[in-house]
Backbone and ligand atoms as CSV (ligand in chain L), in Angstrom:
chain,resi,resn,atom,element,x,y,z
A,1,UNK,N,N,46.593,-53.063,34.685
A,1,UNK,CA,C,46.269,-51.737,34.180
A,1,UNK,C,C,46.685,-51.590,32.728
A,2,UNK,N,N,47.858,-52.168,32.369
A,2,UNK,CA,C,48.334,-52.062,30.986
A,2,UNK,C,C,47.395,-52.784,30.020
A,3,UNK,N,N,46.751,-53.869,30.513
A,3,UNK,CA,C,45.880,-54.651,29.643
A,3,UNK,C,C,44.672,-53.856,29.211
A,4,UNK,N,N,44.219,-52.919,30.040
A,4,UNK,CA,C,43.008,-52.155,29.736
A,4,UNK,C,C,43.330,-50.797,29.149
A,5,UNK,N,N,44.574,-50.578,28.763
A,5,UNK,CA,C,44.991,-49.299,28.203
A,5,UNK,C,C,44.206,-48.965,26.940
A,6,UNK,N,N,43.961,-49.999,26.088
A,6,UNK,CA,C,43.253,-49.770,24.821
A,6,UNK,C,C,41.792,-49.435,25.051
A,7,UNK,N,N,41.260,-49.829,26.212
A,7,UNK,CA,C,39.838,-49.643,26.492
A,7,UNK,C,C,39.440,-48.169,26.452
A,8,UNK,N,N,40.357,-47.295,26.900
A,8,UNK,CA,C,40.085,-45.858,26.877
A,8,UNK,C,C,39.811,-45.391,25.439
A,9,UNK,N,N,40.604,-45.876,24.481
A,9,UNK,CA,C,40.436,-45.455,23.093
A,9,UNK,C,C,39.186,-46.056,22.479
A,10,UNK,N,N,38.858,-47.291,22.869
A,10,UNK,CA,C,37.619,-47.903,22.382
A,10,UNK,C,C,36.427,-47.092,22.882
A,11,UNK,N,N,36.444,-46.713,24.163
A,11,UNK,CA,C,35.344,-45.928,24.721
A,11,UNK,C,C,35.271,-44.548,24.092
A,12,UNK,N,N,36.438,-43.929,23.819
A,12,UNK,CA,C,36.439,-42.619,23.167
A,12,UNK,C,C,35.848,-42.710,21.763
A,13,UNK,N,N,36.196,-43.795,21.025
A,13,UNK,CA,C,35.646,-43.957,19.675
A,13,UNK,C,C,34.140,-44.175,19.730
A,14,UNK,N,N,33.677,-44.986,20.705
A,14,UNK,CA,C,32.243,-45.204,20.839
A,14,UNK,C,C,31.529,-43.897,21.190
A,15,UNK,N,N,32.138,-43.108,22.063
A,15,UNK,CA,C,31.560,-41.813,22.434
A,15,UNK,C,C,31.493,-40.891,21.228
A,16,UNK,N,N,32.561,-40.895,20.404
A,16,UNK,CA,C,32.580,-40.058,19.213
A,16,UNK,C,C,31.463,-40.465,18.258
A,17,UNK,N,N,31.313,-41.778,18.030
A,17,UNK,CA,C,30.260,-42.238,17.120
A,17,UNK,C,C,28.881,-41.936,17.683
A,18,UNK,N,N,28.712,-42.028,19.001
A,18,UNK,CA,C,27.430,-41.701,19.619
A,18,UNK,C,C,27.122,-40.221,19.424
A,19,UNK,N,N,28.130,-39.356,19.603
A,19,UNK,CA,C,27.926,-37.925,19.375
A,19,UNK,C,C,27.575,-37.643,17.918
A,20,UNK,N,N,28.263,-38.322,16.999
A,20,UNK,CA,C,27.987,-38.153,15.570
A,20,UNK,C,C,26.569,-38.597,15.241
A,21,UNK,N,N,26.154,-39.746,15.780
A,21,UNK,CA,C,24.794,-40.248,15.535
A,21,UNK,C,C,23.762,-39.286,16.124
A,22,UNK,N,N,24.049,-38.752,17.307
A,22,UNK,CA,C,23.147,-37.786,17.926
A,22,UNK,C,C,23.022,-36.530,17.091
A,23,UNK,N,N,24.160,-36.048,16.578
A,23,UNK,CA,C,24.132,-34.861,15.740
A,23,UNK,C,C,23.349,-35.115,14.452
A,24,UNK,N,N,23.553,-36.289,13.825
A,24,UNK,CA,C,22.827,-36.618,12.598
A,24,UNK,C,C,21.328,-36.713,12.852
A,25,UNK,N,N,20.947,-37.322,13.974
A,25,UNK,CA,C,19.522,-37.431,14.314
A,25,UNK,C,C,18.921,-36.044,14.506
A,26,UNK,N,N,19.673,-35.176,15.204
A,26,UNK,CA,C,19.213,-33.804,15.423
A,26,UNK,C,C,19.092,-33.061,14.102
A,27,UNK,N,N,20.081,-33.281,13.203
A,27,UNK,CA,C,20.073,-32.597,11.914
A,27,UNK,C,C,18.896,-33.054,11.055
A,28,UNK,N,N,18.599,-34.355,11.087
A,28,UNK,CA,C,17.481,-34.863,10.295
A,28,UNK,C,C,16.142,-34.369,10.844
A,29,UNK,N,N,16.062,-34.175,12.147
A,29,UNK,CA,C,14.796,-33.737,12.776
A,29,UNK,C,C,14.615,-32.218,12.629
A,30,UNK,N,N,15.681,-31.460,12.919
A,30,UNK,CA,C,15.611,-29.983,12.846
A,30,UNK,C,C,16.773,-29.466,11.986
A,31,UNK,N,N,16.678,-29.574,10.666
A,31,UNK,CA,C,17.842,-29.236,9.815
A,31,UNK,C,C,18.295,-27.786,9.930
A,32,UNK,N,N,17.369,-26.819,9.898
A,32,UNK,CA,C,17.797,-25.411,9.902
A,32,UNK,C,C,18.304,-24.984,11.258
A,33,UNK,N,N,17.629,-25.410,12.311
A,33,UNK,CA,C,18.083,-25.048,13.656
A,33,UNK,C,C,19.464,-25.649,13.935
A,34,UNK,N,N,19.692,-26.893,13.502
A,34,UNK,CA,C,20.990,-27.538,13.708
A,34,UNK,C,C,22.064,-26.837,12.894
A,35,UNK,N,N,21.739,-26.475,11.638
A,35,UNK,CA,C,22.718,-25.786,10.796
A,35,UNK,C,C,23.075,-24.428,11.383
A,36,UNK,N,N,22.062,-23.707,11.888
A,36,UNK,CA,C,22.341,-22.398,12.501
A,36,UNK,C,C,23.158,-22.550,13.773
A,37,UNK,N,N,22.844,-23.560,14.568
A,37,UNK,CA,C,23.617,-23.819,15.783
A,37,UNK,C,C,25.063,-24.161,15.465
A,38,UNK,N,N,25.260,-24.995,14.433
A,38,UNK,CA,C,26.625,-25.365,14.029
A,38,UNK,C,C,27.386,-24.148,13.521
A,39,UNK,N,N,26.711,-23.300,12.733
A,39,UNK,CA,C,27.345,-22.080,12.232
A,39,UNK,C,C,27.727,-21.157,13.394
A,40,UNK,N,N,26.828,-21.036,14.371
A,40,UNK,CA,C,27.134,-20.220,15.552
A,40,UNK,C,C,28.332,-20.742,16.306
A,41,UNK,N,N,28.408,-22.060,16.465
A,41,UNK,CA,C,29.563,-22.655,17.159
A,41,UNK,C,C,30.841,-22.380,16.370
A,42,UNK,N,N,30.767,-22.540,15.029
A,42,UNK,CA,C,31.949,-22.313,14.193
A,42,UNK,C,C,32.407,-20.863,14.259
A,43,UNK,N,N,31.469,-19.928,14.391
A,43,UNK,CA,C,31.841,-18.517,14.465
A,43,UNK,C,C,32.349,-18.133,15.853
A,44,UNK,N,N,31.761,-18.714,16.883
A,44,UNK,CA,C,32.119,-18.321,18.242
A,44,UNK,C,C,33.338,-19.070,18.784
A,45,UNK,N,N,33.628,-20.245,18.227
A,45,UNK,CA,C,34.735,-21.049,18.759
A,45,UNK,C,C,36.078,-20.321,18.689
A,46,UNK,N,N,36.446,-19.667,17.549
A,46,UNK,CA,C,37.740,-18.958,17.534
A,46,UNK,C,C,37.793,-17.816,18.539
A,47,UNK,N,N,36.681,-17.116,18.725
A,47,UNK,CA,C,36.653,-16.008,19.701
A,47,UNK,C,C,36.802,-16.551,21.115
A,48,UNK,N,N,36.081,-17.639,21.415
A,48,UNK,CA,C,36.196,-18.255,22.734
A,48,UNK,C,C,37.604,-18.785,22.955
A,49,UNK,N,N,38.184,-19.377,21.902
A,49,UNK,CA,C,39.551,-19.905,21.997
A,49,UNK,C,C,40.545,-18.776,22.298
A,50,UNK,N,N,40.365,-17.637,21.635
A,50,UNK,CA,C,41.242,-16.489,21.858
A,50,UNK,C,C,41.173,-16.035,23.313
A,51,UNK,N,N,39.965,-15.871,23.828
A,51,UNK,CA,C,39.827,-15.382,25.203
A,51,UNK,C,C,40.303,-16.411,26.218
A,52,UNK,N,N,40.037,-17.688,25.954
A,52,UNK,CA,C,40.534,-18.720,26.873
A,52,UNK,C,C,42.056,-18.747,26.897
A,53,UNK,N,N,42.678,-18.623,25.712
A,53,UNK,CA,C,44.139,-18.643,25.643
A,53,UNK,C,C,44.738,-17.428,26.319
A,54,UNK,N,N,44.097,-16.262,26.138
A,54,UNK,CA,C,44.636,-15.043,26.718
A,54,UNK,C,C,44.456,-15.013,28.230
A,55,UNK,N,N,43.332,-15.516,28.716
A,55,UNK,CA,C,43.053,-15.439,30.150
A,55,UNK,C,C,43.623,-16.612,30.923
A,56,UNK,N,N,43.894,-17.703,30.232
A,56,UNK,CA,C,44.427,-18.884,30.915
A,56,UNK,C,C,45.575,-19.464,30.090
A,57,UNK,N,N,46.766,-18.821,30.115
A,57,UNK,CA,C,47.881,-19.302,29.295
A,57,UNK,C,C,48.407,-20.654,29.770
A,58,UNK,N,N,49.145,-21.305,28.907
A,58,UNK,CA,C,49.685,-22.631,29.226
A,58,UNK,C,C,50.654,-22.523,30.408
A,59,UNK,N,N,50.741,-23.566,31.238
A,59,UNK,CA,C,51.681,-23.533,32.359
A,59,UNK,C,C,53.127,-23.553,31.852
A,60,UNK,N,N,54.010,-22.939,32.606
A,60,UNK,CA,C,55.415,-22.873,32.225
A,60,UNK,C,C,56.057,-24.240,32.451
A,61,UNK,N,N,56.777,-24.716,31.422
A,61,UNK,CA,C,57.389,-26.030,31.503
A,61,UNK,C,C,58.791,-25.898,32.093
A,62,UNK,N,N,58.936,-26.214,33.377
A,62,UNK,CA,C,60.239,-26.134,34.037
A,62,UNK,C,C,60.844,-27.510,34.237
A,63,UNK,N,N,60.300,-28.538,33.551
A,63,UNK,CA,C,60.797,-29.904,33.750
A,63,UNK,C,C,62.178,-30.086,33.146
A,64,UNK,N,N,63.037,-30.702,33.904
A,64,UNK,CA,C,64.391,-31.014,33.445
A,64,UNK,C,C,64.318,-32.191,32.479
A,65,UNK,N,N,65.012,-32.126,31.300
A,65,UNK,CA,C,64.973,-33.250,30.362
A,65,UNK,C,C,65.701,-34.491,30.895
A,66,UNK,N,N,66.577,-34.302,31.896
A,66,UNK,CA,C,67.345,-35.441,32.412
A,66,UNK,C,C,66.616,-36.142,33.561
A,67,UNK,N,N,66.177,-35.381,34.563
A,67,UNK,CA,C,65.578,-36.010,35.755
A,67,UNK,C,C,64.068,-35.809,35.832
A,68,UNK,N,N,63.477,-35.031,34.909
A,68,UNK,CA,C,62.024,-34.806,34.827
A,68,UNK,C,C,61.434,-34.058,36.017
A,69,UNK,N,N,62.253,-33.495,36.890
A,69,UNK,CA,C,61.698,-32.704,37.996
A,69,UNK,C,C,61.583,-31.238,37.565
A,70,UNK,N,N,60.595,-30.497,38.059
A,70,UNK,CA,C,60.393,-29.100,37.635
A,70,UNK,C,C,61.379,-28.156,38.324
A,71,UNK,N,N,62.641,-28.193,37.894
A,71,UNK,CA,C,63.672,-27.441,38.614
A,71,UNK,C,C,64.604,-26.664,37.687
A,72,UNK,N,N,64.170,-26.372,36.432
A,72,UNK,CA,C,65.044,-25.625,35.522
A,72,UNK,C,C,65.106,-24.160,35.941
A,73,UNK,N,N,66.322,-23.615,36.012
A,73,UNK,CA,C,66.522,-22.191,36.309
A,73,UNK,C,C,67.517,-21.646,35.292
A,74,UNK,N,N,67.464,-20.328,35.016
A,74,UNK,CA,C,68.423,-19.756,34.058
A,74,UNK,C,C,69.859,-19.878,34.573
A,75,UNK,N,N,70.792,-20.089,33.631
A,75,UNK,CA,C,72.209,-20.162,34.004
A,75,UNK,C,C,72.692,-18.815,34.509
A,76,UNK,N,N,72.412,-17.769,33.713
A,76,UNK,CA,C,72.786,-16.406,34.092
A,76,UNK,C,C,71.531,-15.557,34.121
A,77,UNK,N,N,71.409,-14.710,35.109
A,77,UNK,CA,C,70.205,-13.885,35.252
A,77,UNK,C,C,70.085,-12.917,34.078
A,78,UNK,N,N,68.915,-12.911,33.421
A,78,UNK,CA,C,68.668,-12.002,32.313
A,78,UNK,C,C,69.114,-12.509,30.959
A,79,UNK,N,N,69.865,-13.600,30.889
A,79,UNK,CA,C,70.325,-14.136,29.604
A,79,UNK,C,C,69.177,-14.861,28.914
A,80,UNK,N,N,69.056,-14.736,27.546
A,80,UNK,CA,C,67.933,-15.372,26.848
A,80,UNK,C,C,68.074,-16.885,26.688
A,81,UNK,N,N,69.304,-17.413,26.732
A,81,UNK,CA,C,69.481,-18.865,26.609
A,81,UNK,C,C,70.419,-19.360,27.708
A,82,UNK,N,N,70.379,-20.647,27.970
A,82,UNK,CA,C,71.233,-21.280,28.965
A,82,UNK,C,C,70.467,-21.588,30.237
A,83,UNK,N,N,70.230,-22.879,30.508
A,83,UNK,CA,C,69.520,-23.276,31.727
A,83,UNK,C,C,70.315,-24.355,32.456
A,84,UNK,N,N,70.045,-24.474,33.751
A,84,UNK,CA,C,70.596,-25.583,34.523
A,84,UNK,C,C,69.495,-26.109,35.426
A,85,UNK,N,N,69.652,-27.364,35.843
A,85,UNK,CA,C,68.680,-27.991,36.731
A,85,UNK,C,C,69.184,-27.824,38.156
A,86,UNK,N,N,68.331,-27.268,39.022
A,86,UNK,CA,C,68.719,-27.057,40.417
A,86,UNK,C,C,68.763,-28.373,41.195
A,87,UNK,N,N,68.154,-29.433,40.663
A,87,UNK,CA,C,68.095,-30.709,41.385
A,87,UNK,C,C,69.257,-31.619,41.027
A,88,UNK,N,N,69.530,-31.809,39.699
A,88,UNK,CA,C,70.526,-32.810,39.313
A,88,UNK,C,C,71.773,-32.188,38.691
A,89,UNK,N,N,71.789,-30.886,38.434
A,89,UNK,CA,C,72.977,-30.260,37.883
A,89,UNK,C,C,73.058,-30.296,36.371
A,90,UNK,N,N,72.016,-30.765,35.689
A,90,UNK,CA,C,71.989,-30.798,34.227
A,90,UNK,C,C,72.130,-29.380,33.682
A,91,UNK,N,N,72.972,-29.195,32.649
A,91,UNK,CA,C,73.197,-27.877,32.050
A,91,UNK,C,C,72.956,-27.964,30.550
A,92,UNK,N,N,72.164,-27.032,30.007
A,92,UNK,CA,C,71.968,-26.911,28.566
A,92,UNK,C,C,72.215,-25.450,28.200
A,93,UNK,N,N,73.316,-25.213,27.471
A,93,UNK,CA,C,73.711,-23.835,27.133
A,93,UNK,C,C,72.810,-23.213,26.073
A,94,UNK,N,N,72.045,-24.048,25.310
A,94,UNK,CA,C,71.244,-23.525,24.199
A,94,UNK,C,C,69.742,-23.577,24.457
A,95,UNK,N,N,69.333,-23.975,25.622
A,95,UNK,CA,C,67.903,-24.043,25.960
A,95,UNK,C,C,67.402,-22.623,26.254
A,96,UNK,N,N,66.211,-22.297,25.734
A,96,UNK,CA,C,65.639,-20.960,25.960
A,96,UNK,C,C,65.240,-20.789,27.428
A,97,UNK,N,N,65.455,-19.586,27.953
A,97,UNK,CA,C,65.060,-19.308,29.328
A,97,UNK,C,C,63.734,-18.562,29.401
A,98,UNK,N,N,62.983,-18.558,28.277
A,98,UNK,CA,C,61.709,-17.816,28.242
A,98,UNK,C,C,60.787,-18.255,29.367
A,99,UNK,N,N,60.281,-17.280,30.115
A,99,UNK,CA,C,59.302,-17.473,31.214
A,99,UNK,C,C,59.859,-18.211,32.425
A,100,UNK,N,N,61.162,-18.498,32.472
A,100,UNK,CA,C,61.705,-19.223,33.624
A,100,UNK,C,C,61.976,-18.299,34.811
A,101,UNK,N,N,62.116,-16.997,34.563
A,101,UNK,CA,C,62.424,-16.084,35.670
A,101,UNK,C,C,61.220,-15.917,36.589
L,1,ZN,ZN,ZN,67.413,-32.370,36.494
């Protein structure tokens, strides 16, 4: 499996170049329609990004830095900093407790 690790990046680069070639072919065939489509994507992408971020926020990272299990809990209830791991006992007095409650 490790031997084929680079293959993913080779395939991604080939896919990127294929998309670029496809876009160039489309642009050469229909320049104004492609330019308008690209402008529409550029205008709508930030709005779509905003709504996606607001409606689907990132998952809360409760992974312990020592044992990597999702078991971080606040040291003291309501305190803004200080966490401990419920699995291995790891304690970090300066780690933020944001979203852990
Ligand atoms: Zn832990």
